[in-house]
N, C-alpha and C positions, 0 to 999 in steps of 0.2 A: 459413263460420260468422260470424255477425255480431259475436261477441265478438272476432274477430280483425281486423275490417275497418280498424281504425286502422293496422295494420301495412303498409297499402298507401298510407297517406297521405303524400305527399311533403313536406307542410308541417311534419311532426313530425320532429324530429331523431332519428337512431338511437338515441342514449343514452336519450332520452325514451321511446322505444318500449319499450326493454328495461325501464326503470323501471315503466312502465305495466303491462307484461305480468307482471313479477314481483310488483307489487301486486295484480293480479287473481288471480295464483295463490295468494299468501299469504292473501288474504281470502276464498279459496274461491269466488270468482265464476266462476272458470275451473278446472275440475278437472285433475288430472294427465293423466287419460285423454283429456280433450278437447285438451289441449295436445299430447300425443304424437300423437294421430290427425291433428291439423292439420299438425304439424311434419313428420311422416313424408311428407306429400304436398306440402310446400311447396318452393319453389325455394330454392337454397342461401343466398342472403342472409337470407331469412325464417327458414329453419330455424336458421341461426347465431343470429339474434336470439331465437329461442324457447329455444335451448339457453343462450344467455347469461343470459336471465331465469332458467332453471333454476339456473344457476351463482350468480347473485345471491341467489335465494331459499335455495338450500342452504347458502350461506356463513353466513348468519345463523341459519338453522334447518335443520340437516342432517336431522333426524327428519322433515322435510316430505316427503322423498323415500321412494318405495316401491320394491319390486322391479321394477316395470314401468318406473320412471324408470331405474333402474340398467340394466336389459336395454336400454333405448332407447339410452342414452348409450354403453354398450359397442358396440353396433352402429354408432353413428355415428363412432366412432373410425376406421373403415375408409373414411369418405367421402373424396372427392377434395379438397374446399375445406378449405385450412388452418384457417380460422376455426372451422369445425365440429369439426375434430380438436382444437383447443386448448380450446375451451369444453367439449367433452365430457370431456376429461382432467381439467379443473378440477372438473367436477361430481363425477366420480369420486373425487378427491382429497378433496373435501368430505364424501362419503358413504361412503367405503370401510369406516370403523369400524362401520357399521351392518350391513354384510354381508360379514364376513370369510370366510365359507365359499363365497361366490358370485363370487370375484374371478378365477378362472382365465382366463376368455376376456378379461376386462379387461387382465389382466397381459400375455397374448399380444399384444393389440393395442397397448397401450402400448409394449411392447419394440419392436414394428415402428416405431413413431412416433418412437423414439429416433434413428432413422436419417434422419429427414426432413430435407430441406435447410433448412426454416424453423426459425429460432432459436426463435420462440414455441411452435411446435409441440413441439420438443424440451424446452424449459423446462417446458411444461405437462405433458409426459409425465414428466419428472423430478419435478415436484410431486406427481403422483398415485402414482408408484412409490414415492417418498419416505413418503408417508402410509401406503402399504400395508407398507412395510418396518417402519415404527414400531409396527405391530399386532403384531409379534413372532409371527407364526403359522408353522406348518410350511412355507408357501410360501417363506420366506426361504432354505431350503436350496438352492432353485434361484435365487431372485431375487437373492440377495446376489452370488454369483459373476458373474451377468449384469450387474449394476450395476458391479461392480468393473471388468469389461471396458469398460463404457460409459464409465467415468471415464478410462480409459486413452486412449480414442480421442477422446473429447469435446475440442473446441478452445475452447469458451467456458467460462471460469472460473465465471461465475455459475450455470451449469448444473451444473458439477461440485460446486459448493458445496452445492447442494441435496441431491445424493446423500450427500456426505460428512456433512453434518449429519444426515441420517436414519439413516445408519450409526452415527454417534456416539451419538444418542439411543436407539438400539435396543441399544447396548452391543456392537456389532460391529466 
């Protein structure tokens, strides 16, 4: 697709590509459907840039996301590339409040990522799970004990802090 041609331009810095793509999304010059279709077939670095653009867009305007976006990033949580995992988790953290009844698969995939060797993957999973805990849904019956177990085994205080703040804010 010509809308995405700039992503292969080596003269454009990665951060600029993310910014350009998020602006195309927010201005609706590229639709969510187009982005998901393109990213689904892209190589890992380009796919990660697409998901990072989603993260940037949903951080400022969470309601920009739809169920197709949620489904896409839930699926990409299981990709091999760490950057894809962490950007997907951050999107979920940004939009979880919009889809509280559609988070079961996200929770399962995020819990798997809490055991990843990469600190950023674990941090991003903590961010998303923390946002889900703050929703105070019935999912907390299973999620809170799982998070408490994660806190016990997690070695990074910065990650533990995310979980502890979420538990505190949800009154648990």
